[in-house]
N, CA and C atoms of all chains as a GROMACS GRO file, in nm:
protein
  645
    1MET      N    1   6.041   8.336   9.085
    1MET     CA    2   5.978   8.330   9.225
    1MET      C    3   6.047   8.231   9.309
    2MET      N    4   6.045   8.268   9.443
    2MET     CA    5   6.120   8.171   9.531
    2MET      C    6   6.026   8.046   9.559
    3THR      N    7   5.894   8.042   9.515
    3THR     CA    8   5.805   7.942   9.543
    3THR      C    9   5.853   7.815   9.457
    4ARG      N   10   5.933   7.833   9.364
    4ARG     CA   11   5.988   7.716   9.280
    4ARG      C   12   6.061   7.619   9.378
    5TYR      N   13   6.129   7.671   9.478
    5TYR     CA   14   6.208   7.588   9.566
    5TYR      C   15   6.132   7.546   9.701
    6LEU      N   16   6.012   7.558   9.699
    6LEU     CA   17   5.924   7.516   9.812
    6LEU      C   18   5.864   7.378   9.787
    7PHE      N   19   5.843   7.302   9.895
    7PHE     CA   20   5.767   7.174   9.875
    7PHE      C   21   5.623   7.189   9.865
    8PRO      N   22   5.552   7.093   9.813
    8PRO     CA   23   5.403   7.103   9.809
    8PRO      C   24   5.345   7.110   9.963
    9HIS      N   25   5.224   7.180   9.957
    9HIS     CA   26   5.166   7.208  10.089
    9HIS      C   27   5.143   7.079  10.168
   10ARG      N   28   5.111   6.971  10.100
   10ARG     CA   29   5.085   6.841  10.175
   10ARG      C   30   5.196   6.798  10.266
   11TYR      N   31   5.319   6.831  10.234
   11TYR     CA   32   5.431   6.791  10.316
   11TYR      C   33   5.444   6.866  10.453
   12LYS      N   34   5.371   6.975  10.473
   12LYS     CA   35   5.384   7.066  10.577
   12LYS      C   36   5.352   6.984  10.716
   13ARG      N   37   5.232   6.916  10.702
   13ARG     CA   38   5.191   6.842  10.831
   13ARG      C   39   5.284   6.723  10.858
   14LEU      N   40   5.334   6.657  10.758
   14LEU     CA   41   5.430   6.543  10.778
   14LEU      C   42   5.567   6.604  10.845
   15GLY      N   43   5.612   6.717  10.800
   15GLY     CA   44   5.721   6.790  10.850
   15GLY      C   45   5.700   6.813  10.992
   16TRP      N   46   5.585   6.855  11.039
   16TRP     CA   47   5.559   6.879  11.184
   16TRP      C   48   5.557   6.757  11.261
   17VAL      N   49   5.511   6.654  11.207
   17VAL     CA   50   5.503   6.518  11.283
   17VAL      C   51   5.648   6.466  11.297
   18LEU      N   52   5.727   6.468  11.196
   18LEU     CA   53   5.862   6.420  11.193
   18LEU      C   54   5.944   6.502  11.291
   19ALA      N   55   5.939   6.633  11.285
   19ALA     CA   56   6.025   6.713  11.370
   19ALA      C   57   5.978   6.699  11.521
   20LEU      N   58   5.855   6.698  11.556
   20LEU     CA   59   5.813   6.682  11.690
   20LEU      C   60   5.847   6.541  11.743
   21LEU      N   61   5.830   6.445  11.649
   21LEU     CA   62   5.869   6.308  11.696
   21LEU      C   63   6.019   6.300  11.723
   22GLY      N   64   6.100   6.362  11.649
   22GLY     CA   65   6.250   6.356  11.669
   22GLY      C   66   6.283   6.434  11.796
   23LEU      N   67   6.219   6.544  11.822
   23LEU     CA   68   6.246   6.619  11.939
   23LEU      C   69   6.195   6.557  12.078
   24TRP      N   70   6.073   6.483  12.052
   24TRP     CA   71   6.016   6.406  12.164
   24TRP      C   72   6.108   6.289  12.204
   25LEU      N   73   6.154   6.220  12.095
   25LEU     CA   74   6.236   6.101  12.128
   25LEU      C   75   6.369   6.150  12.188
   26TYR      N   76   6.429   6.255  12.139
   26TYR     CA   77   6.554   6.307  12.196
   26TYR      C   78   6.536   6.347  12.345
   27VAL      N   79   6.425   6.414  12.376
   27VAL     CA   80   6.406   6.457  12.515
   27VAL      C   81   6.381   6.326  12.604
   28LEU      N   82   6.312   6.230  12.551
   28LEU     CA   83   6.278   6.114  12.631
   28LEU      C   84   6.404   6.030  12.659
   29GLU      N   85   6.490   6.019  12.555
   29GLU     CA   86   6.620   5.957  12.573
   29GLU      C   87   6.718   6.030  12.664
   30GLN      N   88   6.726   6.162  12.656
   30GLN     CA   89   6.807   6.241  12.743
   30GLN      C   90   6.765   6.232  12.882
   31THR      N   91   6.628   6.218  12.904
   31THR     CA   92   6.578   6.214  13.050
   31THR      C   93   6.563   6.067  13.093
   32LYS      N   94   6.628   5.973  13.009
   32LYS     CA   95   6.634   5.828  13.050
   32LYS      C   96   6.503   5.757  13.056
   33LEU      N   97   6.397   5.829  12.998
   33LEU     CA   98   6.268   5.766  13.013
   33LEU      C   99   6.238   5.663  12.904
   34LEU      N  100   6.330   5.662  12.808
   34LEU     CA  101   6.311   5.568  12.697
   34LEU      C  102   6.455   5.517  12.652
   35VAL      N  103   6.473   5.389  12.640
   35VAL     CA  104   6.583   5.343  12.584
   35VAL      C  105   6.556   5.245  12.462
   36LEU      N  106   6.598   5.300  12.348
   36LEU     CA  107   6.575   5.223  12.228
   36LEU      C  108   6.706   5.160  12.186
   37PRO      N  109   6.692   5.045  12.103
   37PRO     CA  110   6.818   4.979  12.052
   37PRO      C  111   6.862   5.081  11.933
   38PRO      N  112   6.997   5.052  11.901
   38PRO     CA  113   7.054   5.159  11.799
   38PRO      C  114   6.969   5.147  11.672
   39LEU      N  115   6.916   5.270  11.621
   39LEU     CA  116   6.818   5.272  11.510
   39LEU      C  117   6.899   5.277  11.383
   40LEU      N  118   7.017   5.327  11.389
   40LEU     CA  119   7.091   5.344  11.264
   40LEU      C  120   7.218   5.256  11.265
   41GLY      N  121   7.206   5.146  11.337
   41GLY     CA  122   7.324   5.053  11.352
   41GLY      C  123   7.373   4.995  11.224
   42TRP      N  124   7.277   4.980  11.127
   42TRP     CA  125   7.304   4.926  10.996
   42TRP      C  126   7.376   5.025  10.907
   43LEU      N  127   7.388   5.147  10.946
   43LEU     CA  128   7.443   5.254  10.852
   43LEU      C  129   7.594   5.281  10.891
   44PRO      N  130   7.674   5.255  10.787
   44PRO     CA  131   7.819   5.266  10.825
   44PRO      C  132   7.861   5.411  10.833
   45SER      N  133   7.964   5.447  10.908
   45SER     CA  134   8.014   5.589  10.917
   45SER      C  135   8.143   5.595  10.836
   46PHE      N  136   8.153   5.685  10.745
   46PHE     CA  137   8.267   5.692  10.657
   46PHE      C  138   8.388   5.773  10.713
   47TRP      N  139   8.351   5.855  10.817
   47TRP     CA  140   8.453   5.946  10.862
   47TRP      C  141   8.443   5.938  11.011
   48ASN      N  142   8.508   5.857  11.077
   48ASN     CA  143   8.486   5.838  11.218
   48ASN      C  144   8.616   5.815  11.302
   49ASN      N  145   8.659   5.901  11.383
   49ASN     CA  146   8.788   5.880  11.458
   49ASN      C  147   8.753   5.837  11.606
   50SER      N  148   8.635   5.808  11.638
   50SER     CA  149   8.616   5.759  11.774
   50SER      C  150   8.601   5.600  11.776
   51GLN      N  151   8.570   5.554  11.893
   51GLN     CA  152   8.565   5.407  11.910
   51GLN      C  153   8.467   5.338  11.804
   52PRO      N  154   8.514   5.233  11.752
   52PRO     CA  155   8.416   5.173  11.656
   52PRO      C  156   8.289   5.122  11.734
   53GLY      N  157   8.181   5.123  11.665
   53GLY     CA  158   8.056   5.062  11.735
   53GLY      C  159   7.928   5.121  11.658
   54PRO      N  160   7.807   5.084  11.694
   54PRO     CA  161   7.697   5.129  11.635
   54PRO      C  162   7.676   5.282  11.656
   55ARG      N  163   7.607   5.353  11.564
   55ARG     CA  164   7.582   5.486  11.576
   55ARG      C  165   7.483   5.516  11.696
   56GLU      N  166   7.504   5.627  11.758
   56GLU     CA  167   7.416   5.665  11.868
   56GLU      C  168   7.284   5.703  11.806
   57ASN      N  169   7.172   5.690  11.885
   57ASN     CA  170   7.042   5.722  11.835
   57ASN      C  171   7.021   5.875  11.806
   58HIS      N  172   7.100   5.954  11.870
   58HIS     CA  173   7.082   6.103  11.853
   58HIS      C  174   7.103   6.135  11.700
   59ASP      N  175   7.178   6.054  11.617
   59ASP     CA  176   7.188   6.080  11.485
   59ASP      C  177   7.053   6.068  11.417
   60ALA      N  178   6.980   5.972  11.452
   60ALA     CA  179   6.842   5.944  11.398
   60ALA      C  180   6.766   6.060  11.435
   61TYR      N  181   6.756   6.094  11.560
   61TYR     CA  182   6.675   6.208  11.604
   61TYR      C  183   6.710   6.340  11.532
   62ALA      N  184   6.835   6.368  11.514
   62ALA     CA  185   6.883   6.484  11.441
   62ALA      C  186   6.827   6.480  11.300
   63LEU      N  187   6.838   6.362  11.233
   63LEU     CA  188   6.786   6.359  11.097
   63LEU      C  189   6.639   6.386  11.096
   64LEU      N  190   6.563   6.332  11.196
   64LEU     CA  191   6.413   6.359  11.191
   64LEU      C  192   6.390   6.504  11.207
   65ILE      N  193   6.462   6.563  11.312
   65ILE     CA  194   6.437   6.708  11.324
   65ILE      C  195   6.472   6.790  11.213
   66ILE      N  196   6.574   6.769  11.147
   66ILE     CA  197   6.618   6.857  11.038
   66ILE      C  198   6.531   6.823  10.910
   67VAL      N  199   6.492   6.700  10.876
   67VAL     CA  200   6.401   6.686  10.773
   67VAL      C  201   6.275   6.737  10.802
   68GLY      N  202   6.215   6.714  10.924
   68GLY     CA  203   6.087   6.750  10.961
   68GLY      C  204   6.070   6.897  10.957
   69ALA      N  205   6.174   6.969  11.029
   69ALA     CA  206   6.167   7.119  11.032
   69ALA      C  207   6.181   7.170  10.894
   70LEU      N  208   6.256   7.119  10.812
   70LEU     CA  209   6.278   7.172  10.660
   70LEU      C  210   6.140   7.163  10.595
   71LEU      N  211   6.076   7.052  10.605
   71LEU     CA  212   5.952   7.027  10.539
   71LEU      C  213   5.842   7.115  10.592
   72ALA      N  214   5.846   7.133  10.729
   72ALA     CA  215   5.749   7.225  10.801
   72ALA      C  216   5.760   7.366  10.759
   73ALA      N  217   5.893   7.417  10.746
   73ALA     CA  218   5.929   7.552  10.718
   73ALA      C  219   5.921   7.593  10.567
   74CYS      N  220   5.953   7.482  10.487
   74CYS     CA  221   5.966   7.522  10.342
   74CYS      C  222   5.861   7.466  10.259
   75SER      N  223   5.742   7.419  10.305
   75SER     CA  224   5.631   7.375  10.224
   75SER      C  225   5.543   7.495  10.202
   76ARG      N  226   5.485   7.494  10.079
   76ARG     CA  227   5.396   7.601  10.048
   76ARG      C  228   5.284   7.605  10.145
   77GLU      N  229   5.234   7.739  10.158
   77GLU     CA  230   5.113   7.752  10.245
   77GLU      C  231   4.992   7.718  10.156
   78ARG      N  232   4.869   7.713  10.223
   78ARG     CA  233   4.754   7.679  10.128
   78ARG      C  234   4.745   7.789  10.018
   79TYR      N  235   4.754   7.911  10.059
   79TYR     CA  236   4.758   8.016   9.962
   79TYR      C  237   4.890   8.085   9.959
   80GLU      N  238   4.987   8.023   9.883
   80GLU     CA  239   5.127   8.086   9.880
   80GLU      C  240   5.128   8.195   9.784
   81ASP      N  241   5.124   8.329   9.822
   81ASP     CA  242   5.116   8.434   9.736
   81ASP      C  243   5.247   8.530   9.772
   82GLU      N  244   5.250   8.649   9.699
   82GLU     CA  245   5.359   8.726   9.728
   82GLU      C  246   5.368   8.786   9.864
   83TYR      N  247   5.267   8.805   9.938
   83TYR     CA  248   5.262   8.859  10.063
   83TYR      C  249   5.318   8.750  10.168
   84ILE      N  250   5.268   8.629  10.140
   84ILE     CA  251   5.336   8.521  10.220
   84ILE      C  252   5.488   8.500  10.202
   85GLY      N  253   5.522   8.525  10.067
   85GLY     CA  254   5.657   8.512  10.032
   85GLY      C  255   5.741   8.619  10.111
   86GLN      N  256   5.690   8.744  10.110
   86GLN     CA  257   5.759   8.841  10.189
   86GLN      C  258   5.772   8.809  10.337
   87LEU      N  259   5.664   8.758  10.397
   87LEU     CA  260   5.671   8.723  10.548
   87LEU      C  261   5.783   8.618  10.557
   88ARG      N  262   5.788   8.524  10.464
   88ARG     CA  263   5.881   8.427  10.460
   88ARG      C  264   6.030   8.478  10.462
   89LEU      N  265   6.050   8.574  10.364
   89LEU     CA  266   6.186   8.632  10.353
   89LEU      C  267   6.217   8.709  10.477
   90GLU      N  268   6.111   8.785  10.546
   90GLU     CA  269   6.150   8.862  10.664
   90GLU      C  270   6.176   8.770  10.773
   91ALA      N  271   6.106   8.661  10.789
   91ALA     CA  272   6.129   8.554  10.899
   91ALA      C  273   6.267   8.494  10.875
   92LEU      N  274   6.320   8.485  10.753
   92LEU     CA  275   6.453   8.422  10.728
   92LEU      C  276   6.552   8.527  10.771
   93LEU      N  277   6.529   8.656  10.740
   93LEU     CA  278   6.633   8.756  10.791
   93LEU      C  279   6.643   8.772  10.930
   94GLY      N  280   6.515   8.762  10.991
   94GLY     CA  281   6.504   8.781  11.144
   94GLY      C  282   6.578   8.664  11.202
   95ALA      N  283   6.555   8.538  11.150
   95ALA     CA  284   6.624   8.427  11.203
   95ALA      C  285   6.784   8.438  11.195
   96LEU      N  286   6.828   8.491  11.085
   96LEU     CA  287   6.968   8.511  11.066
   96LEU      C  288   7.026   8.607  11.173
   97TYR      N  289   6.956   8.718  11.187
   97TYR     CA  290   7.010   8.819  11.294
   97TYR      C  291   6.996   8.773  11.438
   98ILE      N  292   6.897   8.694  11.464
   98ILE     CA  293   6.886   8.632  11.606
   98ILE      C  294   6.993   8.532  11.620
   99TYR      N  295   7.023   8.453  11.521
   99TYR     CA  296   7.125   8.353  11.531
   99TYR      C  297   7.252   8.408  11.544
  100CYS      N  298   7.285   8.505  11.462
  100CYS     CA  299   7.423   8.567  11.478
  100CYS      C  300   7.438   8.629  11.610
  101GLY      N  301   7.334   8.696  11.659
  101GLY     CA  302   7.336   8.761  11.792
  101GLY      C  303   7.366   8.660  11.907
  102LEU      N  304   7.296   8.550  11.896
  102LEU     CA  305   7.307   8.448  12.003
  102LEU      C  306   7.445   8.373  11.992
  103LEU      N  307   7.492   8.369  11.866
  103LEU     CA  308   7.625   8.308  11.839
  103LEU      C  309   7.735   8.394  11.903
  104VAL      N  310   7.724   8.528  11.876
  104VAL     CA  311   7.809   8.621  11.932
  104VAL      C  312   7.820   8.619  12.082
  105LEU      N  313   7.703   8.621  12.144
  105LEU     CA  314   7.686   8.612  12.295
  105LEU      C  315   7.759   8.483  12.342
  106ALA      N  316   7.734   8.365  12.267
  106ALA     CA  317   7.789   8.242  12.311
  106ALA      C  318   7.943   8.236  12.298
  107ILE      N  319   8.000   8.304  12.199
  107ILE     CA  320   8.143   8.311  12.190
  107ILE      C  321   8.198   8.393  12.291
  108LEU      N  322   8.136   8.503  12.340
  108LEU     CA  323   8.180   8.582  12.436
  108LEU      C  324   8.164   8.521  12.581
  109LEU      N  325   8.058   8.436  12.606
  109LEU     CA  326   8.026   8.387  12.740
  109LEU      C  327   8.078   8.241  12.766
  110VAL      N  328   8.097   8.161  12.645
  110VAL     CA  329   8.120   8.022  12.676
  110VAL      C  330   8.259   7.988  12.607
  111SER      N  331   8.331   7.904  12.683
  111SER     CA  332   8.460   7.862  12.626
  111SER      C  333   8.487   7.737  12.668
  112GLY      N  334   8.605   7.667  12.616
  112GLY     CA  335   8.642   7.530  12.663
  112GLY      C  336   8.544   7.425  12.593
  113ILE      N  337   8.544   7.307  12.661
  113ILE     CA  338   8.473   7.198  12.604
  113ILE      C  339   8.323   7.226  12.599
  114ASN      N  340   8.278   7.327  12.688
  114ASN     CA  341   8.142   7.357  12.686
  114ASN      C  342   8.083   7.418  12.559
  115PHE      N  343   8.182   7.472  12.478
  115PHE     CA  344   8.140   7.540  12.359
  115PHE      C  345   8.100   7.419  12.258
  116LEU      N  346   8.142   7.293  12.282
  116LEU     CA  347   8.078   7.187  12.193
  116LEU      C  348   7.923   7.178  12.212
  117LEU      N  349   7.871   7.202  12.328
  117LEU     CA  350   7.729   7.206  12.340
  117LEU      C  351   7.667   7.323  12.265
  118VAL      N  352   7.730   7.433  12.257
  118VAL     CA  353   7.678   7.553  12.184
  118VAL      C  354   7.682   7.518  12.030
  119MET      N  355   7.790   7.448  11.985
  119MET     CA  356   7.801   7.420  11.847
  119MET      C  357   7.687   7.312  11.814
  120MET      N  358   7.661   7.233  11.902
  120MET     CA  359   7.554   7.123  11.878
  120MET      C  360   7.410   7.202  11.860
  121TYR      N  361   7.384   7.283  11.942
  121TYR     CA  362   7.258   7.372  11.936
  121TYR      C  363   7.262   7.455  11.810
  122ALA      N  364   7.386   7.504  11.785
  122ALA     CA  365   7.399   7.605  11.661
  122ALA      C  366   7.368   7.529  11.529
  123MET      N  367   7.380   7.402  11.527
  123MET     CA  368   7.354   7.326  11.404
  123MET      C  369   7.198   7.336  11.368
  124PHE      N  370   7.134   7.346  11.474
  124PHE     CA  371   6.980   7.339  11.444
  124PHE      C  372   6.908   7.479  11.458
  125ALA      N  373   6.975   7.572  11.529
  125ALA     CA  374   6.917   7.691  11.556
  125ALA      C  375   6.860   7.776  11.420
  126PRO      N  376   6.941   7.790  11.321
  126PRO     CA  377   6.886   7.874  11.213
  126PRO      C  378   6.754   7.820  11.155
  127LEU      N  379   6.745   7.691  11.132
  127LEU     CA  380   6.622   7.634  11.074
  127LEU      C  381   6.506   7.652  11.168
  128LEU      N  382   6.540   7.618  11.308
  128LEU     CA  383   6.426   7.622  11.407
  128LEU      C  384   6.390   7.771  11.424
  129LEU      N  385   6.479   7.863  11.431
  129LEU     CA  386   6.443   7.998  11.438
  129LEU      C  387   6.358   8.046  11.324
  130PHE      N  388   6.402   8.009  11.210
  130PHE     CA  389   6.319   8.049  11.082
  130PHE      C  390   6.176   7.991  11.098
  131LEU      N  391   6.172   7.864  11.135
  131LEU     CA  392   6.035   7.800  11.148
  131LEU      C  393   5.944   7.873  11.241
  132VAL      N  394   6.003   7.904  11.369
  132VAL     CA  395   5.914   7.964  11.467
  132VAL      C  396   5.883   8.110  11.436
  133LEU      N  397   5.976   8.186  11.380
  133LEU     CA  398   5.945   8.323  11.328
  133LEU      C  399   5.841   8.331  11.220
  134PHE      N  400   5.859   8.238  11.132
  134PHE     CA  401   5.764   8.240  11.008
  134PHE      C  402   5.624   8.197  11.062
  135GLN      N  403   5.606   8.103  11.152
  135GLN     CA  404   5.476   8.061  11.201
  135GLN      C  405   5.424   8.176  11.283
  136LEU      N  406   5.502   8.251  11.357
  136LEU     CA  407   5.457   8.355  11.430
  136LEU      C  408   5.393   8.473  11.345
  137SER      N  409   5.474   8.510  11.243
  137SER     CA  410   5.422   8.601  11.147
  137SER      C  411   5.280   8.567  11.066
  138LEU      N  412   5.288   8.436  11.041
  138LEU     CA  413   5.169   8.383  10.978
  138LEU      C  414   5.046   8.408  11.083
  139ARG      N  415   5.071   8.354  11.210
  139ARG     CA  416   4.965   8.373  11.298
  139ARG      C  417   4.915   8.516  11.323
  140ARG      N  418   5.022   8.611  11.320
  140ARG     CA  419   4.987   8.742  11.340
  140ARG      C  420   4.899   8.796  11.215
  141ALA      N  421   4.943   8.753  11.102
  141ALA     CA  422   4.853   8.789  10.990
  141ALA      C  423   4.717   8.742  10.990
  142GLN      N  424   4.703   8.622  11.038
  142GLN     CA  425   4.568   8.561  11.044
  142GLN      C  426   4.486   8.628  11.157
  143ARG      N  427   4.556   8.663  11.270
  143ARG     CA  428   4.480   8.723  11.377
  143ARG      C  429   4.430   8.863  11.347
  144THR      N  430   4.511   8.939  11.254
  144THR     CA  431   4.468   9.073  11.240
  144THR      C  432   4.373   9.075  11.115
  145THR      N  433   4.340   8.968  11.061
  145THR     CA  434   4.243   8.965  10.950
  145THR      C  435   4.110   8.919  11.001
  146PRO      N  436   4.010   9.023  10.994
  146PRO     CA  437   3.882   8.987  11.052
  146PRO      C  438   3.810   8.874  10.983
  147ALA      N  439   3.726   8.792  11.061
  147ALA     CA  440   3.679   8.668  11.020
  147ALA      C  441   3.584   8.708  10.907
  148HIS      N  442   3.507   8.799  10.903
  148HIS     CA  443   3.422   8.828  10.799
  148HIS      C  444   3.414   8.981  10.760
  149ASP      N  445   3.467   9.017  10.647
  149ASP     CA  446   3.480   9.163  10.605
  149ASP      C  447   3.448   9.171  10.462
  150MET      N  448   5.287  10.470  10.069
  150MET     CA  449   5.186  10.461   9.956
  150MET      C  450   5.057  10.434  10.020
  151THR      N  451   4.954  10.517   9.982
  151THR     CA  452   4.811  10.486  10.024
  151THR      C  453   4.733  10.427   9.915
  152ASN      N  454   4.625  10.369   9.952
  152ASN     CA  455   4.531  10.302   9.865
  152ASN      C  456   4.391  10.315   9.913
  153ASN      N  457   4.291  10.307   9.819
  153ASN     CA  458   4.154  10.308   9.856
  153ASN      C  459   4.086  10.178   9.817
  154LEU      N  460   4.152  10.065   9.849
  154LEU     CA  461   4.104   9.948   9.813
  154LEU      C  462   3.978   9.902   9.902
  155ARG      N  463   3.981   9.942  10.020
  155ARG     CA  464   3.867   9.921  10.106
  155ARG      C  465   3.742   9.988  10.057
  156VAL      N  466   3.755  10.107  10.010
  156VAL     CA  467   3.650  10.190   9.956
  156VAL      C  468   3.586  10.127   9.819
  157GLU      N  469   3.685  10.093   9.737
  157GLU     CA  470   3.648  10.032   9.612
  157GLU      C  471   3.586   9.889   9.644
  158ARG      N  472   3.637   9.822   9.736
  158ARG     CA  473   3.564   9.692   9.763
  158ARG      C  474   3.422   9.711   9.815
  159ALA      N  475   3.402   9.818   9.896
  159ALA     CA  476   3.272   9.835   9.950
  159ALA      C  477   3.179   9.884   9.831
  160ILE      N  478   3.236   9.966   9.739
  160ILE     CA  479   3.149  10.015   9.630
  160ILE      C  480   3.108   9.885   9.543
  161HIS      N  481   3.200   9.806   9.524
  161HIS     CA  482   3.160   9.680   9.444
  161HIS      C  483   3.099   9.568   9.519
  162ARG      N  484   3.089   9.592   9.656
  162ARG     CA  485   3.032   9.486   9.744
  162ARG      C  486   3.090   9.359   9.740
  163PHE      N  487   3.218   9.355   9.744
  163PHE     CA  488   3.306   9.236   9.757
  163PHE      C  489   3.346   9.222   9.897
  164THR      N  490   3.345   9.099   9.944
  164THR     CA  491   3.407   9.068  10.075
  164THR      C  492   3.549   9.052  10.044
  165GLN      N  493   3.630   9.044  10.152
  165GLN     CA  494   3.778   9.017  10.126
  165GLN      C  495   3.798   8.887  10.066
  166GLU      N  496   3.715   8.794  10.107
  166GLU     CA  497   3.734   8.658  10.062
  166GLU      C  498   3.703   8.656   9.901
  167GLU      N  499   3.609   8.726   9.869
  167GLU     CA  500   3.566   8.733   9.729
  167GLU      C  501   3.674   8.807   9.639
  168LEU      N  502   3.731   8.906   9.694
  168LEU     CA  503   3.839   8.977   9.616
  168LEU      C  504   3.954   8.893   9.619
  169ALA      N  505   3.984   8.830   9.724
  169ALA     CA  506   4.111   8.741   9.730
  169ALA      C  507   4.090   8.634   9.626
  170ARG      N  508   3.978   8.571   9.613
  170ARG     CA  509   3.952   8.463   9.520
  170ARG      C  510   3.976   8.515   9.372
  171ARG      N  511   3.924   8.645   9.345
  171ARG     CA  512   3.919   8.685   9.221
  171ARG      C  513   4.069   8.722   9.158
  172ILE      N  514   4.154   8.759   9.261
  172ILE     CA  515   4.287   8.800   9.205
  172ILE      C  516   4.398   8.685   9.253
  173GLY      N  517   4.335   8.582   9.310
  173GLY     CA  518   4.421   8.469   9.333
  173GLY      C  519   4.529   8.483   9.448
  174VAL      N  520   4.483   8.551   9.553
  174VAL     CA  521   4.575   8.564   9.682
  174VAL      C  522   4.485   8.522   9.796
  175SER      N  523   4.563   8.527   9.911
  175SER     CA  524   4.505   8.497  10.051
  175SER      C  525   4.419   8.613  10.091
  176ARG      N  526   4.337   8.586  10.184
  176ARG     CA  527   4.261   8.701  10.244
  176ARG      C  528   4.340   8.786  10.336
  177GLN      N  529   4.457   8.717  10.385
  177GLN     CA  530   4.543   8.792  10.464
  177GLN      C  531   4.624   8.896  10.380
  178THR      N  532   4.642   8.874  10.248
  178THR     CA  533   4.705   8.960  10.165
  178THR      C  534   4.615   9.090  10.140
  179ILE      N  535   4.486   9.058  10.115
  179ILE     CA  536   4.393   9.173  10.096
  179ILE      C  537   4.403   9.258  10.219
  180ASN      N  538   4.386   9.194  10.347
  180ASN     CA  539   4.378   9.269  10.465
  180ASN      C  540   4.501   9.354  10.486
  181ALA      N  541   4.623   9.289  10.458
  181ALA     CA  542   4.749   9.362  10.474
  181ALA      C  543   4.756   9.480  10.375
  182MET      N  544   4.703   9.459  10.260
  182MET     CA  545   4.715   9.575  10.160
  182MET      C  546   4.619   9.686  10.200
  183GLU      N  547   4.501   9.657  10.251
  183GLU     CA  548   4.408   9.766  10.297
  183GLU      C  549   4.460   9.820  10.409
  184ALA      N  550   4.533   9.761  10.503
  184ALA     CA  551   4.586   9.825  10.628
  184ALA      C  552   4.716   9.898  10.601
  185GLY      N  553   4.759   9.893  10.464
  185GLY     CA  554   4.878   9.964  10.433
  185GLY      C  555   5.003   9.898  10.476
  186LYS      N  556   4.999   9.778  10.517
  186LYS     CA  557   5.114   9.706  10.569
  186LYS      C  558   5.187   9.638  10.452
  187TYR      N  559   5.127   9.628  10.340
  187TYR     CA  560   5.188   9.559  10.231
  187TYR      C  561   5.162   9.638  10.101
  188VAL      N  562   5.270   9.654  10.023
  188VAL     CA  563   5.252   9.723   9.893
  188VAL      C  564   5.257   9.613   9.796
  189PRO      N  565   5.154   9.584   9.706
  189PRO     CA  566   5.155   9.484   9.616
  189PRO      C  567   5.259   9.508   9.504
  190SER      N  568   5.298   9.398   9.430
  190SER     CA  569   5.370   9.398   9.307
  190SER      C  570   5.293   9.468   9.196
  191THR      N  571   5.362   9.496   9.092
  191THR     CA  572   5.295   9.561   8.975
  191THR      C  573   5.178   9.468   8.922
  192ALA      N  574   5.222   9.338   8.908
  192ALA     CA  575   5.129   9.232   8.858
  192ALA      C  576   4.988   9.229   8.944
  193LEU      N  577   5.016   9.240   9.076
  193LEU     CA  578   4.891   9.234   9.163
  193LEU      C  579   4.812   9.362   9.156
  194ALA      N  580   4.880   9.474   9.144
  194ALA     CA  581   4.812   9.614   9.133
  194ALA      C  582   4.726   9.615   9.005
  195LEU      N  583   4.791   9.558   8.897
  195LEU     CA  584   4.715   9.556   8.780
  195LEU      C  585   4.603   9.454   8.774
  196LYS      N  586   4.612   9.352   8.843
  196LYS     CA  587   4.488   9.257   8.860
  196LYS      C  588   4.379   9.334   8.937
  197LEU      N  589   4.416   9.406   9.034
  197LEU     CA  590   4.317   9.477   9.118
  197LEU      C  591   4.236   9.585   9.038
  198ALA      N  592   4.338   9.659   8.956
  198ALA     CA  593   4.273   9.761   8.867
  198ALA      C  594   4.176   9.695   8.764
  199GLN      N  595   4.214   9.577   8.727
  199GLN     CA  596   4.124   9.509   8.627
  199GLN      C  597   3.986   9.467   8.691
  200VAL      N  598   4.008   9.414   8.819
  200VAL     CA  599   3.877   9.372   8.888
  200VAL      C  600   3.786   9.495   8.906
  201PHE      N  601   3.848   9.612   8.949
  201PHE     CA  602   3.766   9.724   8.988
  201PHE      C  603   3.729   9.815   8.859
  202GLY      N  604   3.802   9.777   8.740
  202GLY     CA  605   3.778   9.860   8.623
  202GLY      C  606   3.823  10.001   8.619
  203LYS      N  607   3.932  10.011   8.700
  203LYS     CA  608   3.987  10.150   8.712
  203LYS      C  609   4.141  10.144   8.693
  204PRO      N  610   4.198  10.253   8.648
  204PRO     CA  611   4.345  10.264   8.643
  204PRO      C  612   4.413  10.243   8.782
  205VAL      N  613   4.536  10.198   8.767
  205VAL     CA  614   4.607  10.166   8.889
  205VAL      C  615   4.621  10.294   8.977
  206GLU      N  616   4.644  10.408   8.903
  206GLU     CA  617   4.660  10.540   8.978
  206GLU      C  618   4.537  10.585   9.062
  207ALA      N  619   4.423  10.519   9.027
  207ALA     CA  620   4.296  10.554   9.091
  207ALA      C  621   4.296  10.472   9.217
  208LEU      N  622   4.374  10.358   9.226
  208LEU     CA  623   4.370  10.272   9.343
  208LEU      C  624   4.476  10.303   9.447
  209PHE      N  625   4.602  10.332   9.378
  209PHE     CA  626   4.719  10.356   9.465
  209PHE      C  627   4.771  10.508   9.441
  210GLN      N  628   4.808  10.569   9.551
  210GLN     CA  629   4.870  10.687   9.545
  210GLN      C  630   4.998  10.706   9.621
  211LEU      N  631   5.094  10.770   9.560
  211LEU     CA  632   5.210  10.792   9.627
  211LEU      C  633   5.214  10.894   9.736
  212GLU      N  634   5.280  10.876   9.845
  212GLU     CA  635   5.283  10.981   9.949
  212GLU      C  636   5.417  11.062   9.946
  213PRO      N  637   5.424  11.174  10.002
  213PRO     CA  638   5.551  11.260   9.987
  213PRO      C  639   5.669  11.193  10.013
  214GLY      N  640   5.679  11.105  10.113
  214GLY     CA  641   5.799  11.038  10.153
  214GLY      C  642   5.834  10.918  10.065
  215ASP      N  643   5.752  10.877   9.960
  215ASP     CA  644   5.788  10.760   9.879
  215ASP      C  645   5.867  10.798   9.771
   0.00000   0.00000   0.00000
């Protein structure tokens, strides 16, 4: 069963908190509403060909988003059964198709240094797409189940 | 594949919640099976047959296209 590779249900909420915190801090910093000191200044970089200096804070936000989204998407549901497992697999396949479609479009439409931006978003897209599609299918399943039957 | 889970559940006067608890799945799973959106595994079909005291063939029927 694929449930062997899932985190316990209690990590799901923690995952949402971490991911939303990372996203929120990233947006605040991008819009210059928040300026924090280097959060990962203590962490050395082993492969760096740019100017020496403390790491940018977006590394910390990226870690928060990745770890958080992974925990939120890959924690067991309260009742993790074979139907939920099927919804999970379908969401994973859907995310892969959408990701590849968007990537093909980006390759056709974007070039030059702007493609670096595409690559940056492409790092997070599969996980975030999977998370969103899986949550949507869970919501749909809950909505179509009558409250009392 | 069609099934008559809803009929059997009504005969046994089980709610979706009660049936879900007996076979260890979520209520959404029972609802999806009854609506024909989900075909259960052999293990789950056997558990349902056990709960209703009937053979699996009495609960699930193949359709011509299956």
